[in-house]
Structure formats: C-alpha cells, structure tokens
N, C-alpha and C positions, 0 to 999 in steps of 0.2 A: 234365377237358374243361369248358369254360366253360357255363355255364347260360344266358347273355344274350351275344348278338354285339352290340358297341358300334361296329364298323367292320371294314374289311377292305382287303387290299392285295394285288398279284399280284408275285410274284417277277419279275426280268428273265428267268429261265429259263422261267417260266410263259408270260410274254408272247410270247416266241420261239416256243415250242411251240404255243401256241394259233393263232398266225398261219399255222403249217403244216397246220392241220387243214382238213378239208373244210367247206364251209358248213353242211352237215347238222349236223356234230358240233358245230360253233360255236353253233349255234341251239339244240341239244339242251343244251349248257352254259349257256346263257343262261337256259333255263327251270329248269334244275336249279340254277343259282346262286339265282335267286328264291326257290325253294322252301328252299333251304339257308338263306338269310338269314330266311326266315320261322319254319323250324322244322327246324334240322339234324338231329334225330331221326327225320324223316319216313322210314318203312320203304323207299320207292323210292329212296333216297340210298345205303341199305346202308352207311352210315358204320361203320368199325370202326378200330381202332388198328392200324398196320403192324406185324405180326410181327417182334420183335427191335428195336423202338424203344420210347422212353420217351414222346416228345411229338409223334410224327408220325402223322398219320390218313389215310385214304383214303374216296373216296365215288365213286360210279358216276355215270357221264354215260349209257352204254349198256352192254349186257352186256360189251363188248369194250374201252371206254374208261373210263379212271379219271382222278380228280384227287387230287392229295395236298395236305394242309396241316397248319398247326399253330397252336394258340392261342397267343396273346400278350398276357396281361392283358386278355381280352375282346375282342380283335381277332383276326382270323383272316388268317393269311398264306397264299395259295393259292402252293404251291411248284412244282408240276408238273403236267402233264394229257398225256394220250396212251393208247396201249394198255396193256394190263395190265403188260407188260414193265417200264414205269417203276417199278413197285414194287420190282423186284429192286435197283435204283439207290438206294432211299431206306434201304435197311437198313445 
C-alpha cells in the first residue's frame, strides 16, 4: 500500500456505476473521497485488502456501499463502487 497518494483516477466502470447511485450515496462518496485523499488510513473508511487479491483494496462509503481501488506508483485507481456485492466480482 502506498504511503502517500500523488494522484487518482476513476475507471470507466467506476464512472458508470457512480452515475447510477442515488444522490445521497454520491454525496457520501464525495465526503469519503476527501477523507481518503487526506488520510486513507482513517478508521471510518475501513480500508482493507480484498480477500483473495494481491493489489485490490476496498473502502466503505456507508455500511452497505463500498468502493474498490488499487495503487499504481503512488496513484490510486478507483475501480468499482456499489453495494457489498461488487466485492465478489473483484476476486
């Protein structure tokens, strides 16, 4: 896991999934994104490696919504966003 984030990007899949979310969940993610970029170790994000993967991680938007990401040379690529079910597809 990177110690410092130098930039970030959203995959096309993330962007499509984000557009389908309710306004409330989008706003919750925006708050979590700000927190993530400031301190991705913050306990409310509940960041952890996705079981069965080497370089994929998950974080919490709410108790029911997650985002997945991976680090690439100090940058973060946000891969997916949605309900907890998206984690099954990341393995």
